[in-house]
mmCIF file of the N, C-alpha and C atoms, coordinates in Angstrom:
data_MODEL
# 
_entry.id   MODEL 
# 
loop_
_atom_site.group_PDB 
_atom_site.id 
_atom_site.type_symbol 
_atom_site.label_atom_id 
_atom_site.label_alt_id 
_atom_site.label_comp_id 
_atom_site.label_asym_id 
_atom_site.label_entity_id 
_atom_site.label_seq_id 
_atom_site.pdbx_PDB_ins_code 
_atom_site.Cartn_x 
_atom_site.Cartn_y 
_atom_site.Cartn_z 
_atom_site.occupancy 
_atom_site.B_iso_or_equiv 
_atom_site.pdbx_formal_charge 
_atom_site.auth_seq_id 
_atom_site.auth_comp_id 
_atom_site.auth_asym_id 
_atom_site.auth_atom_id 
_atom_site.pdbx_PDB_model_num 
ATOM 1   N N  . MET A 1 1  ? 0.963   -1.163 -0.156  1.00 0.00 ? 1  MET A N  1 
ATOM 2   C CA . MET A 1 1  ? -0.205  0.142  -0.060  1.00 0.00 ? 1  MET A CA 1 
ATOM 3   C C  . MET A 1 1  ? 0.901   1.331  0.137   1.00 0.00 ? 1  MET A C  1 
ATOM 4   N N  . ARG A 1 2  ? 0.439   2.175  -0.712  1.00 0.00 ? 2  ARG A N  1 
ATOM 5   C CA . ARG A 1 2  ? 1.178   3.406  -0.662  1.00 0.00 ? 2  ARG A CA 1 
ATOM 6   C C  . ARG A 1 2  ? 0.394   4.845  -0.495  1.00 0.00 ? 2  ARG A C  1 
ATOM 7   N N  . ARG A 1 3  ? 1.250   5.540  0.262   1.00 0.00 ? 3  ARG A N  1 
ATOM 8   C CA . ARG A 1 3  ? 0.246   6.720  0.393   1.00 0.00 ? 3  ARG A CA 1 
ATOM 9   C C  . ARG A 1 3  ? 0.543   7.841  -0.385  1.00 0.00 ? 3  ARG A C  1 
ATOM 10  N N  . ASP A 1 4  ? -0.825  8.645  -0.547  1.00 0.00 ? 4  ASP A N  1 
ATOM 11  C CA . ASP A 1 4  ? -0.384  9.698  -1.404  1.00 0.00 ? 4  ASP A CA 1 
ATOM 12  C C  . ASP A 1 4  ? 0.197   10.866 -0.858  1.00 0.00 ? 4  ASP A C  1 
ATOM 13  N N  . LYS A 1 5  ? 0.651   11.771 -1.428  1.00 0.00 ? 5  LYS A N  1 
ATOM 14  C CA . LYS A 1 5  ? 1.408   12.903 -0.944  1.00 0.00 ? 5  LYS A CA 1 
ATOM 15  C C  . LYS A 1 5  ? 0.643   13.436 0.029   1.00 0.00 ? 5  LYS A C  1 
ATOM 16  N N  . LEU A 1 6  ? 1.318   14.127 1.573   1.00 0.00 ? 6  LEU A N  1 
ATOM 17  C CA . LEU A 1 6  ? 0.304   14.798 2.257   1.00 0.00 ? 6  LEU A CA 1 
ATOM 18  C C  . LEU A 1 6  ? -0.274  16.005 1.839   1.00 0.00 ? 6  LEU A C  1 
ATOM 19  N N  . LYS A 1 7  ? -1.339  16.290 2.233   1.00 0.00 ? 7  LYS A N  1 
ATOM 20  C CA . LYS A 1 7  ? -1.768  17.661 1.778   1.00 0.00 ? 7  LYS A CA 1 
ATOM 21  C C  . LYS A 1 7  ? -1.605  18.651 2.835   1.00 0.00 ? 7  LYS A C  1 
ATOM 22  N N  . ARG A 1 8  ? -1.192  19.751 2.505   1.00 0.00 ? 8  ARG A N  1 
ATOM 23  C CA . ARG A 1 8  ? -0.973  20.608 3.692   1.00 0.00 ? 8  ARG A CA 1 
ATOM 24  C C  . ARG A 1 8  ? -1.572  22.101 3.207   1.00 0.00 ? 8  ARG A C  1 
ATOM 25  N N  . ALA A 1 9  ? -2.525  22.584 3.666   1.00 0.00 ? 9  ALA A N  1 
ATOM 26  C CA . ALA A 1 9  ? -2.798  23.932 3.581   1.00 0.00 ? 9  ALA A CA 1 
ATOM 27  C C  . ALA A 1 9  ? -1.573  24.830 3.690   1.00 0.00 ? 9  ALA A C  1 
ATOM 28  N N  . ASP A 1 10 ? -1.848  26.130 3.048   1.00 0.00 ? 10 ASP A N  1 
ATOM 29  C CA . ASP A 1 10 ? -0.906  27.314 3.167   1.00 0.00 ? 10 ASP A CA 1 
ATOM 30  C C  . ASP A 1 10 ? -1.214  27.914 4.619   1.00 0.00 ? 10 ASP A C  1 
ATOM 31  N N  . TYR A 1 11 ? -2.403  28.212 4.877   1.00 0.00 ? 11 TYR A N  1 
ATOM 32  C CA . TYR A 1 11 ? -2.796  29.086 6.134   1.00 0.00 ? 11 TYR A CA 1 
ATOM 33  C C  . TYR A 1 11 ? -3.931  28.409 6.688   1.00 0.00 ? 11 TYR A C  1 
ATOM 34  N N  . LEU A 1 12 ? -3.928  28.568 7.814   1.00 0.00 ? 12 LEU A N  1 
ATOM 35  C CA . LEU A 1 12 ? -5.141  28.285 8.681   1.00 0.00 ? 12 LEU A CA 1 
ATOM 36  C C  . LEU A 1 12 ? -5.589  29.390 9.485   1.00 0.00 ? 12 LEU A C  1 
ATOM 37  N N  . LEU A 1 13 ? -6.647  29.953 9.577   1.00 0.00 ? 13 LEU A N  1 
ATOM 38  C CA . LEU A 1 13 ? -7.388  31.153 10.154  1.00 0.00 ? 13 LEU A CA 1 
ATOM 39  C C  . LEU A 1 13 ? -7.878  30.475 11.066  1.00 0.00 ? 13 LEU A C  1 
ATOM 40  N N  . TYR A 1 14 ? -7.886  30.883 12.400  1.00 0.00 ? 14 TYR A N  1 
ATOM 41  C CA . TYR A 1 14 ? -8.487  30.447 13.721  1.00 0.00 ? 14 TYR A CA 1 
ATOM 42  C C  . TYR A 1 14 ? -9.245  31.595 14.563  1.00 0.00 ? 14 TYR A C  1 
ATOM 43  N N  . PHE A 1 15 ? -10.324 31.377 14.936  1.00 0.00 ? 15 PHE A N  1 
ATOM 44  C CA . PHE A 1 15 ? -11.317 31.993 15.639  1.00 0.00 ? 15 PHE A CA 1 
ATOM 45  C C  . PHE A 1 15 ? -10.704 31.821 17.215  1.00 0.00 ? 15 PHE A C  1 
ATOM 46  N N  . ARG A 1 16 ? -10.210 30.922 17.715  1.00 0.00 ? 16 ARG A N  1 
ATOM 47  C CA . ARG A 1 16 ? -9.510  30.621 19.028  1.00 0.00 ? 16 ARG A CA 1 
ATOM 48  C C  . ARG A 1 16 ? -8.764  29.754 18.596  1.00 0.00 ? 16 ARG A C  1 
ATOM 49  N N  . ARG A 1 17 ? -7.635  29.500 19.530  1.00 0.00 ? 17 ARG A N  1 
ATOM 50  C CA . ARG A 1 17 ? -6.556  28.464 19.295  1.00 0.00 ? 17 ARG A CA 1 
ATOM 51  C C  . ARG A 1 17 ? -7.094  26.927 18.803  1.00 0.00 ? 17 ARG A C  1 
ATOM 52  N N  . ASP A 1 18 ? -8.301  26.690 19.369  1.00 0.00 ? 18 ASP A N  1 
ATOM 53  C CA . ASP A 1 18 ? -8.871  25.376 19.319  1.00 0.00 ? 18 ASP A CA 1 
ATOM 54  C C  . ASP A 1 18 ? -10.321 25.460 18.247  1.00 0.00 ? 18 ASP A C  1 
ATOM 55  N N  . SER A 1 19 ? -10.325 26.481 17.584  1.00 0.00 ? 19 SER A N  1 
ATOM 56  C CA . SER A 1 19 ? -11.377 26.674 16.459  1.00 0.00 ? 19 SER A CA 1 
ATOM 57  C C  . SER A 1 19 ? -10.967 27.286 15.220  1.00 0.00 ? 19 SER A C  1 
ATOM 58  N N  . PRO A 1 20 ? -10.510 26.282 14.100  1.00 0.00 ? 20 PRO A N  1 
ATOM 59  C CA . PRO A 1 20 ? -10.060 26.712 13.270  1.00 0.00 ? 20 PRO A CA 1 
ATOM 60  C C  . PRO A 1 20 ? -11.430 27.380 12.447  1.00 0.00 ? 20 PRO A C  1 
ATOM 61  N N  . LEU A 1 21 ? -11.421 28.302 11.316  1.00 0.00 ? 21 LEU A N  1 
ATOM 62  C CA . LEU A 1 21 ? -12.178 29.148 10.939  1.00 0.00 ? 21 LEU A CA 1 
ATOM 63  C C  . LEU A 1 21 ? -12.354 28.705 9.458   1.00 0.00 ? 21 LEU A C  1 
ATOM 64  N N  . ALA A 1 22 ? -11.220 29.093 8.720   1.00 0.00 ? 22 ALA A N  1 
ATOM 65  C CA . ALA A 1 22 ? -11.037 29.129 7.576   1.00 0.00 ? 22 ALA A CA 1 
ATOM 66  C C  . ALA A 1 22 ? -9.508  28.705 7.026   1.00 0.00 ? 22 ALA A C  1 
ATOM 67  N N  . VAL A 1 23 ? -9.563  28.309 5.765   1.00 0.00 ? 23 VAL A N  1 
ATOM 68  C CA . VAL A 1 23 ? -8.224  27.854 4.910   1.00 0.00 ? 23 VAL A CA 1 
ATOM 69  C C  . VAL A 1 23 ? -8.089  28.720 3.987   1.00 0.00 ? 23 VAL A C  1 
ATOM 70  N N  . VAL A 1 24 ? -6.609  29.073 3.893   1.00 0.00 ? 24 VAL A N  1 
ATOM 71  C CA . VAL A 1 24 ? -6.320  30.013 2.556   1.00 0.00 ? 24 VAL A CA 1 
ATOM 72  C C  . VAL A 1 24 ? -5.323  29.160 2.048   1.00 0.00 ? 24 VAL A C  1 
ATOM 73  N N  . GLU A 1 25 ? -5.219  29.551 0.661   1.00 0.00 ? 25 GLU A N  1 
ATOM 74  C CA . GLU A 1 25 ? -4.358  28.935 -0.131  1.00 0.00 ? 25 GLU A CA 1 
ATOM 75  C C  . GLU A 1 25 ? -3.706  29.887 -1.213  1.00 0.00 ? 25 GLU A C  1 
ATOM 76  N N  . VAL A 1 26 ? -2.453  30.140 -0.965  1.00 0.00 ? 26 VAL A N  1 
ATOM 77  C CA . VAL A 1 26 ? -2.018  31.028 -2.029  1.00 0.00 ? 26 VAL A CA 1 
ATOM 78  C C  . VAL A 1 26 ? -1.106  30.570 -3.201  1.00 0.00 ? 26 VAL A C  1 
ATOM 79  N N  . GLN A 1 27 ? -1.355  31.168 -4.360  1.00 0.00 ? 27 GLN A N  1 
ATOM 80  C CA . GLN A 1 27 ? -0.972  30.758 -5.617  1.00 0.00 ? 27 GLN A CA 1 
ATOM 81  C C  . GLN A 1 27 ? 0.354   31.291 -5.697  1.00 0.00 ? 27 GLN A C  1 
ATOM 82  N N  . GLU A 1 28 ? 1.502   30.882 -6.560  1.00 0.00 ? 28 GLU A N  1 
ATOM 83  C CA . GLU A 1 28 ? 2.647   31.360 -6.956  1.00 0.00 ? 28 GLU A CA 1 
ATOM 84  C C  . GLU A 1 28 ? 2.488   32.479 -8.017  1.00 0.00 ? 28 GLU A C  1 
ATOM 85  N N  . PRO A 1 29 ? 3.362   33.535 -8.040  1.00 0.00 ? 29 PRO A N  1 
ATOM 86  C CA . PRO A 1 29 ? 3.291   34.614 -8.817  1.00 0.00 ? 29 PRO A CA 1 
ATOM 87  C C  . PRO A 1 29 ? 3.201   34.200 -10.010 1.00 0.00 ? 29 PRO A C  1 
ATOM 88  N N  . GLY A 1 30 ? 2.070   34.804 -11.003 1.00 0.00 ? 30 GLY A N  1 
ATOM 89  C CA . GLY A 1 30 ? 2.016   34.383 -12.475 1.00 0.00 ? 30 GLY A CA 1 
ATOM 90  C C  . GLY A 1 30 ? 1.013   33.251 -12.846 1.00 0.00 ? 30 GLY A C  1 
ATOM 91  N N  . LEU A 1 31 ? 0.620   32.438 -11.830 1.00 0.00 ? 31 LEU A N  1 
ATOM 92  C CA . LEU A 1 31 ? -0.334  31.511 -11.960 1.00 0.00 ? 31 LEU A CA 1 
ATOM 93  C C  . LEU A 1 31 ? -1.599  32.286 -11.831 1.00 0.00 ? 31 LEU A C  1 
ATOM 94  N N  . PRO A 1 32 ? -2.604  31.630 -12.737 1.00 0.00 ? 32 PRO A N  1 
ATOM 95  C CA . PRO A 1 32 ? -3.889  32.002 -12.445 1.00 0.00 ? 32 PRO A CA 1 
ATOM 96  C C  . PRO A 1 32 ? -4.779  31.372 -11.208 1.00 0.00 ? 32 PRO A C  1 
ATOM 97  N N  . VAL A 1 33 ? -5.546  32.189 -10.441 1.00 0.00 ? 33 VAL A N  1 
ATOM 98  C CA . VAL A 1 33 ? -6.143  31.930 -9.436  1.00 0.00 ? 33 VAL A CA 1 
ATOM 99  C C  . VAL A 1 33 ? -6.823  30.878 -9.514  1.00 0.00 ? 33 VAL A C  1 
ATOM 100 N N  . GLN A 1 34 ? -7.486  30.528 -10.411 1.00 0.00 ? 34 GLN A N  1 
ATOM 101 C CA . GLN A 1 34 ? -8.330  29.432 -10.597 1.00 0.00 ? 34 GLN A CA 1 
ATOM 102 C C  . GLN A 1 34 ? -7.856  27.911 -10.738 1.00 0.00 ? 34 GLN A C  1 
ATOM 103 N N  . LEU A 1 35 ? -6.569  28.046 -10.577 1.00 0.00 ? 35 LEU A N  1 
ATOM 104 C CA . LEU A 1 35 ? -5.868  26.612 -10.588 1.00 0.00 ? 35 LEU A CA 1 
ATOM 105 C C  . LEU A 1 35 ? -5.972  26.088 -9.276  1.00 0.00 ? 35 LEU A C  1 
ATOM 106 N N  . GLY A 1 36 ? -6.125  26.934 -8.123  1.00 0.00 ? 36 GLY A N  1 
ATOM 107 C CA . GLY A 1 36 ? -6.322  26.431 -6.847  1.00 0.00 ? 36 GLY A CA 1 
ATOM 108 C C  . GLY A 1 36 ? -7.339  26.345 -5.953  1.00 0.00 ? 36 GLY A C  1 
ATOM 109 N N  . VAL A 1 37 ? -8.479  26.503 -6.994  1.00 0.00 ? 37 VAL A N  1 
ATOM 110 C CA . VAL A 1 37 ? -9.709  26.659 -6.435  1.00 0.00 ? 37 VAL A CA 1 
ATOM 111 C C  . VAL A 1 37 ? -10.263 25.404 -6.073  1.00 0.00 ? 37 VAL A C  1 
ATOM 112 N N  . GLN A 1 38 ? -10.133 24.093 -6.788  1.00 0.00 ? 38 GLN A N  1 
ATOM 113 C CA . GLN A 1 38 ? -10.477 22.818 -6.139  1.00 0.00 ? 38 GLN A CA 1 
ATOM 114 C C  . GLN A 1 38 ? -9.451  22.307 -5.218  1.00 0.00 ? 38 GLN A C  1 
ATOM 115 N N  . GLN A 1 39 ? -8.657  22.659 -5.043  1.00 0.00 ? 39 GLN A N  1 
ATOM 116 C CA . GLN A 1 39 ? -7.586  22.222 -4.191  1.00 0.00 ? 39 GLN A CA 1 
ATOM 117 C C  . GLN A 1 39 ? -7.876  23.113 -2.342  1.00 0.00 ? 39 GLN A C  1 
ATOM 118 N N  . VAL A 1 40 ? -8.207  24.454 -2.436  1.00 0.00 ? 40 VAL A N  1 
ATOM 119 C CA . VAL A 1 40 ? -8.702  24.999 -1.496  1.00 0.00 ? 40 VAL A CA 1 
ATOM 120 C C  . VAL A 1 40 ? -9.814  24.417 -0.950  1.00 0.00 ? 40 VAL A C  1 
ATOM 121 N N  . ARG A 1 41 ? -10.838 24.230 -2.127  1.00 0.00 ? 41 ARG A N  1 
ATOM 122 C CA . ARG A 1 41 ? -12.318 23.570 -1.763  1.00 0.00 ? 41 ARG A CA 1 
ATOM 123 C C  . ARG A 1 41 ? -11.883 22.154 -0.929  1.00 0.00 ? 41 ARG A C  1 
ATOM 124 N N  . ASP A 1 42 ? -10.985 21.511 -1.386  1.00 0.00 ? 42 ASP A N  1 
ATOM 125 C CA . ASP A 1 42 ? -10.681 20.494 -0.632  1.00 0.00 ? 42 ASP A CA 1 
ATOM 126 C C  . ASP A 1 42 ? -10.168 20.136 0.628   1.00 0.00 ? 42 ASP A C  1 
ATOM 127 N N  . TYR A 1 43 ? -9.422  21.081 0.738   1.00 0.00 ? 43 TYR A N  1 
ATOM 128 C CA . TYR A 1 43 ? -9.032  21.405 2.547   1.00 0.00 ? 43 TYR A CA 1 
ATOM 129 C C  . TYR A 1 43 ? -9.707  21.762 3.343   1.00 0.00 ? 43 TYR A C  1 
ATOM 130 N N  . ALA A 1 44 ? -10.675 22.535 2.938   1.00 0.00 ? 44 ALA A N  1 
ATOM 131 C CA . ALA A 1 44 ? -12.042 22.963 3.606   1.00 0.00 ? 44 ALA A CA 1 
ATOM 132 C C  . ALA A 1 44 ? -12.675 21.926 3.830   1.00 0.00 ? 44 ALA A C  1 
ATOM 133 N N  . GLU A 1 45 ? -12.825 21.078 2.964   1.00 0.00 ? 45 GLU A N  1 
ATOM 134 C CA . GLU A 1 45 ? -13.867 20.060 3.333   1.00 0.00 ? 45 GLU A CA 1 
ATOM 135 C C  . GLU A 1 45 ? -13.284 18.857 4.117   1.00 0.00 ? 45 GLU A C  1 
ATOM 136 N N  . ILE A 1 46 ? -11.886 18.948 3.926   1.00 0.00 ? 46 ILE A N  1 
ATOM 137 C CA . ILE A 1 46 ? -11.259 17.362 4.820   1.00 0.00 ? 46 ILE A CA 1 
ATOM 138 C C  . ILE A 1 46 ? -11.179 17.987 6.161   1.00 0.00 ? 46 ILE A C  1 
ATOM 139 N N  . LEU A 1 47 ? -10.974 19.221 6.140   1.00 0.00 ? 47 LEU A N  1 
ATOM 140 C CA . LEU A 1 47 ? -10.947 19.755 7.559   1.00 0.00 ? 47 LEU A CA 1 
ATOM 141 C C  . LEU A 1 47 ? -12.355 20.215 8.423   1.00 0.00 ? 47 LEU A C  1 
ATOM 142 N N  . GLY A 1 48 ? -13.538 19.962 7.705   1.00 0.00 ? 48 GLY A N  1 
ATOM 143 C CA . GLY A 1 48 ? -14.700 20.404 8.084   1.00 0.00 ? 48 GLY A CA 1 
ATOM 144 C C  . GLY A 1 48 ? -14.944 21.655 8.395   1.00 0.00 ? 48 GLY A C  1 
ATOM 145 N N  . LEU A 1 49 ? -14.424 22.710 7.385   1.00 0.00 ? 49 LEU A N  1 
ATOM 146 C CA . LEU A 1 49 ? -14.820 24.085 7.631   1.00 0.00 ? 49 LEU A CA 1 
ATOM 147 C C  . LEU A 1 49 ? -15.536 24.749 6.321   1.00 0.00 ? 49 LEU A C  1 
ATOM 148 N N  . LYS A 1 50 ? -16.352 25.618 6.984   1.00 0.00 ? 50 LYS A N  1 
ATOM 149 C CA . LYS A 1 50 ? -17.116 26.396 6.056   1.00 0.00 ? 50 LYS A CA 1 
ATOM 150 C C  . LYS A 1 50 ? -16.784 27.394 5.271   1.00 0.00 ? 50 LYS A C  1 
ATOM 151 N N  . PHE A 1 51 ? -15.505 27.863 5.234   1.00 0.00 ? 51 PHE A N  1 
ATOM 152 C CA . PHE A 1 51 ? -14.932 28.793 4.835   1.00 0.00 ? 51 PHE A CA 1 
ATOM 153 C C  . PHE A 1 51 ? -13.595 28.745 3.703   1.00 0.00 ? 51 PHE A C  1 
ATOM 154 N N  . ALA A 1 52 ? -13.376 28.923 2.798   1.00 0.00 ? 52 ALA A N  1 
ATOM 155 C CA . ALA A 1 52 ? -12.154 28.739 2.058   1.00 0.00 ? 52 ALA A CA 1 
ATOM 156 C C  . ALA A 1 52 ? -11.967 29.970 1.229   1.00 0.00 ? 52 ALA A C  1 
ATOM 157 N N  . SER A 1 53 ? -10.500 30.468 1.234   1.00 0.00 ? 53 SER A N  1 
ATOM 158 C CA . SER A 1 53 ? -10.344 31.599 0.336   1.00 0.00 ? 53 SER A CA 1 
ATOM 159 C C  . SER A 1 53 ? -9.017  31.475 -0.302  1.00 0.00 ? 53 SER A C  1 
ATOM 160 N N  . GLU A 1 54 ? -8.899  32.283 -1.591  1.00 0.00 ? 54 GLU A N  1 
ATOM 161 C CA . GLU A 1 54 ? -7.655  32.089 -2.384  1.00 0.00 ? 54 GLU A CA 1 
ATOM 162 C C  . GLU A 1 54 ? -7.404  33.311 -2.698  1.00 0.00 ? 54 GLU A C  1 
ATOM 163 N N  . PRO A 1 55 ? -6.290  34.154 -2.186  1.00 0.00 ? 55 PRO A N  1 
ATOM 164 C CA . PRO A 1 55 ? -6.134  35.491 -2.707  1.00 0.00 ? 55 PRO A CA 1 
ATOM 165 C C  . PRO A 1 55 ? -4.871  35.257 -3.742  1.00 0.00 ? 55 PRO A C  1 
ATOM 166 N N  . THR A 1 56 ? -5.186  36.390 -4.995  1.00 0.00 ? 56 THR A N  1 
ATOM 167 C CA . THR A 1 56 ? -4.109  36.504 -5.728  1.00 0.00 ? 56 THR A CA 1 
ATOM 168 C C  . THR A 1 56 ? -2.679  37.115 -5.423  1.00 0.00 ? 56 THR A C  1 
ATOM 169 N N  . THR A 1 57 ? -1.276  36.893 -6.150  1.00 0.00 ? 57 THR A N  1 
ATOM 170 C CA . THR A 1 57 ? -0.988  37.651 -5.819  1.00 0.00 ? 57 THR A CA 1 
ATOM 171 C C  . THR A 1 57 ? -0.860  39.150 -5.607  1.00 0.00 ? 57 THR A C  1 
ATOM 172 N N  . GLY A 1 58 ? -0.231  39.578 -4.436  1.00 0.00 ? 58 GLY A N  1 
ATOM 173 C CA . GLY A 1 58 ? -0.471  41.067 -4.294  1.00 0.00 ? 58 GLY A CA 1 
ATOM 174 C C  . GLY A 1 58 ? -1.770  41.267 -4.033  1.00 0.00 ? 58 GLY A C  1 
ATOM 175 N N  . GLY A 1 59 ? -2.783  40.577 -3.602  1.00 0.00 ? 59 GLY A N  1 
ATOM 176 C CA . GLY A 1 59 ? -3.991  40.830 -3.034  1.00 0.00 ? 59 GLY A CA 1 
ATOM 177 C C  . GLY A 1 59 ? -5.086  41.584 -3.961  1.00 0.00 ? 59 GLY A C  1 
ATOM 178 N N  . ARG A 1 60 ? -4.769  41.422 -5.319  1.00 0.00 ? 60 ARG A N  1 
ATOM 179 C CA . ARG A 1 60 ? -5.679  42.246 -6.270  1.00 0.00 ? 60 ARG A CA 1 
ATOM 180 C C  . ARG A 1 60 ? -7.124  41.413 -6.001  1.00 0.00 ? 60 ARG A C  1 
ATOM 181 N N  . LYS A 1 61 ? -7.134  40.424 -5.986  1.00 0.00 ? 61 LYS A N  1 
ATOM 182 C CA . LYS A 1 61 ? -8.386  39.427 -5.960  1.00 0.00 ? 61 LYS A CA 1 
ATOM 183 C C  . LYS A 1 61 ? -8.463  38.426 -4.778  1.00 0.00 ? 61 LYS A C  1 
ATOM 184 N N  . LEU A 1 62 ? -9.541  38.174 -4.451  1.00 0.00 ? 62 LEU A N  1 
ATOM 185 C CA . LEU A 1 62 ? -9.631  37.355 -3.538  1.00 0.00 ? 62 LEU A CA 1 
ATOM 186 C C  . LEU A 1 62 ? -11.111 36.444 -3.788  1.00 0.00 ? 62 LEU A C  1 
ATOM 187 N N  . TYR A 1 63 ? -10.819 35.340 -3.822  1.00 0.00 ? 63 TYR A N  1 
ATOM 188 C CA . TYR A 1 63 ? -11.974 34.439 -4.058  1.00 0.00 ? 63 TYR A CA 1 
ATOM 189 C C  . TYR A 1 63 ? -12.477 33.607 -2.653  1.00 0.00 ? 63 TYR A C  1 
ATOM 190 N N  . GLU A 1 64 ? -13.507 33.985 -2.575  1.00 0.00 ? 64 GLU A N  1 
ATOM 191 C CA . GLU A 1 64 ? -13.912 32.952 -1.104  1.00 0.00 ? 64 GLU A CA 1 
ATOM 192 C C  . GLU A 1 64 ? -14.996 32.239 -1.436  1.00 0.00 ? 64 GLU A C  1 
ATOM 193 N N  . TYR A 1 65 ? -15.045 30.878 -0.632  1.00 0.00 ? 65 TYR A N  1 
ATOM 194 C CA . TYR A 1 65 ? -15.973 29.940 -0.833  1.00 0.00 ? 65 TYR A CA 1 
ATOM 195 C C  . TYR A 1 65 ? -16.613 29.588 0.317   1.00 0.00 ? 65 TYR A C  1 
# 
């Protein structure tokens, strides 16, 4: 049996130390923000979170789910 590569979110936002609120995934400069949409949604689902966001480089756009 072989395990898949570990999934790790870029950032987790917490309401309190033991209460994660949202997951944030940041893309590399020059990549379209849409490339990480499914990835950030999967992370939120795995962690049981209702919110996920993906800011573009420079913070010009922010996609929230």
